[in-house]
N, C-alpha and C positions, 0 to 999 in steps of 0.2 A: 412376487419376487422371492426367490429362494434364499434360504439361510446362507448358502454359499456366496450368493451375490452380496447380501448385506454384510457378511464378514469381510469382504474385500474393502469395505469403507469403515466398518466399525473397528476392525484390527488395527489399521494405522491410526485411527482416532485415538484408540486406547494408548498406543505407543507415544503419541505426541502430547498427551494430556499435561505432563509437567512442563514442556516448552510453551504450550498455550497458556498455562497458569502464570509462568514467569513473565512472558510477554505482556499478559493482561495486567499483572501487577506493576510491572515497569512503566507501561504507557499510562496506567491509571495514576501512579505517583507523579509522573511528569505533568499530567493534566491538573491534578489536585494542587500541586506546588505552584504551577503557573497561575492558576485562578486565585490562589491565596494572596498573591501580591497585587491583584487588581485594586483594592482600596487605596493603595499608595498612588496609583497612576490615575485613578478615576477622575474624570473632569480635568486632567492636567493640561491646561492650555499652554503652559510655558514649555513643556516637553514637546508637544505637538508643533508649537511655533518654531522651536529650535530644529526640529527634524525637518520641518518644511523648507528651511534653508538650504538643505542638502540638494544635490543635483537630482532632477526628476528620475533619472535612470537608477540611482541608488535607492530611492523611495520605492520604485516599482519592483526592483530586483529583490528586496528584502521585505516587501509588504509593510512598509512603515507609514503609509498614508493614514492620516487621522488616527494616530497612535493612541490619543486619549479617549476614544470611543470604544465601546465593547467590542464591535467588529474588528476595528483596527488593532486593538490589543491582542485578540485571539489570533488575528491573521499574522501579525508579525512574530508572536511567540510560539505559536504551534502550527497553524495550517497552511502557512506559505511554505515552509520547508520541513520541519522537524517531523510532524505527524506522518505526512505522505511517505517520506523517506524511511522513517522507522517501520511503518506498515509494509512498505516494499521489502525491507530487510527481513521482516518476520515471515512475509510470504515466501521469499526465496530460501530462507533457513528451513521452514517447514517442509517445502517441496524437496529440497535436497536430502533432508533427513529421512524421508520416506521413500526416496527413489535412488539417487546416485549413491548415497552412503549405504543404503541397504544393499544395493547390488555390489558395491565394492567390497563390502564385508561378507558377502556370499549368503546373507540372510534371506534373499529372495528365492533361493533354490527350492525351499519347501513349497512355495507358492507355485513356482514353475513346474514342479513335478506333478501337480494336479492337472486334470483335464480342464484347464481354464486357459483362455487366449492371453497372450502378453498385453494386448490392448486392454482387456478387461482389468488385468491387475493393475496396470498403470493408471488407468481411468479412475479405478477406485481410490487409488492414492491421490490423485489430483482432486477428487471430490473431497476426500478426508482433509487435505490441506486447505481447500476453500472453506470447509465447515470450521476448521480451527481458526482461520483468519476472521471469520464472521463472529465467533465467540469473542475473540480479542477486540473487535470492533464495538460489539455490543457492551462489553465491559467499559471500554473507553467512553462510549456514549453515556452510559449510566453515570459514571464518575463525573463527566463534564456537566451534565444536567444538574446533579446534585450540588456540585461545587458552585455553579453559576448561581444556584438559588441561595446557598449559604453566604455567598459574598455579594449578593445583589448585582451580579454581572448580567444586566438585562440584554438579551438578544432573542429575536424570534426563534422558536423552536424550529420552524420549518427551514430557515436558512441554515441553522446550525446542523440539522440532520442532513441537509443536502450536501453541506461541506464535508461531513464524515463519510457520507455515501460516495462522494466523488473521490475522496482520499482512498477509500476501500477499493473503488474501481481501479484507480491507478496502481494500488498494490497488487491487485489481481493481474493487471496487465504484466507487471514485471515478475510476478510469480509464474505467470504463463511463459515468459521468456526462460525463467529458470527450468521450468518443466520441459519445454522444448529441447533445451540443451542437454538436460539430464536424459532424456530419451535418445538423443542422438550420440552423445559423448558423456557417459556417467562418471564424470570426475567431480567430486563434492566441492572442492575449492573453486573450480571453474564455474559451477552451477550457481553457488552463492555469490561469487564475485561478479558474475555477469548481471545477475539481477539487481544488485546494489549499485554496481558502477553505471549501468545504464539509467537507472532511476535518477542518480545524482547528475549525470550527463544531460538527461532530459530537462532537469531544472536549470542547469548552467547555461543551456542553450537560450532559454527564455531570459535569464537573469542578465547574461552578457550582451545578448543582441539588443536588449532594450536600451542600452546606452547609446545606440546609434539609430537615429531616425531612418537611415538608408537600410540598415540591416533588419530593424525591428519586425517588418512584415514577415521575414523568414522564420521568426520565432513561432509562427503559426504551425509550423511543421512538427513541433514538439508536442508529444502527448500531454505534457504539463500544461501547455497553453490550451489544449482542447478541454481540459478538465477545468482549470482554475481561471481562465482569462475573463470569465464573466463575473468574477468576484462573488462567489456563492454565498459568502457571509453577509452580504448586503443586498443581493439581488436574486430573484427567483431564477433557477437554473433551467435552461433550455434542455428538452429531452435529448436532443442530438448530441449533446456532450457526453451523456451516458453511453449512447449508442456508438459514438466514435471511439471510446475507450474499450467497449465491450466487444465489438466486432473483431479487432486484432487479437484479443485475448483468445476468443474461439478458434481463430484461425491457427494461432500458435499451438494450442492443445491438439488440434487435429493433425497438424504437422508432426508433433511429437509422437502421437499415437502411430502414425504411419512409420516414422523413423524406427520406433522400438520393435516394430513387427518385422522389420527388414534387416536387422543387424544381429550379429551374435551377442549373447548375453555374457558379460564378464564373469569369469570364474572367481570365487571367493578365495 
């Protein structure tokens, strides 16, 4: 691997290091603060009983089943909604910052003047965004494991790691959506908004359709359902769930690389 090829990844990584740091700190703080309140709710059968009086659709939509258990507590407060959506926002932001924003500002011209293909330049930036997201997820995982140990929030490490891995895969999917749009139409606001809005919409499809027994089967069309319907905090995750989210991500990246090679690059 040539130094020029390595620089296509290392350069963007260097540029996004502050963003990665602040996303890691923010998500780490969220996880630590949430875990800190666990002793208050630990074994709280009263809260669980009160929540169980809510309609089944509400419990499913917000992950409130068995709130007094470690898995139920983490599901409701972090991994049903917040962490996957925030990771998707991080992915879309990192992608936009190294593709659409750079192109709109004219900072890609130096790279494009080199004897390197557009596909290689954009692929390098996609890999850099992926690595940045992985660093954020590793920081989140470390904080979660340490916080769980400190407050005696007992949950099998395998299930916890699977849940974080699935949240990461979902974020990669919507980061890939952002990448495909950035390659086809490099408008930073559009790129970020598309990644975040589609992630939220994916959750809402599952949440809202679960209120209707007739419509609930259609929730299986949502990537949110592909990843989380198996309740990974309590049950071993089937391999097909990872594949179901990963394959569209690869397709979207390939689409984006083709799109950027066939259009004019915006002048800064």
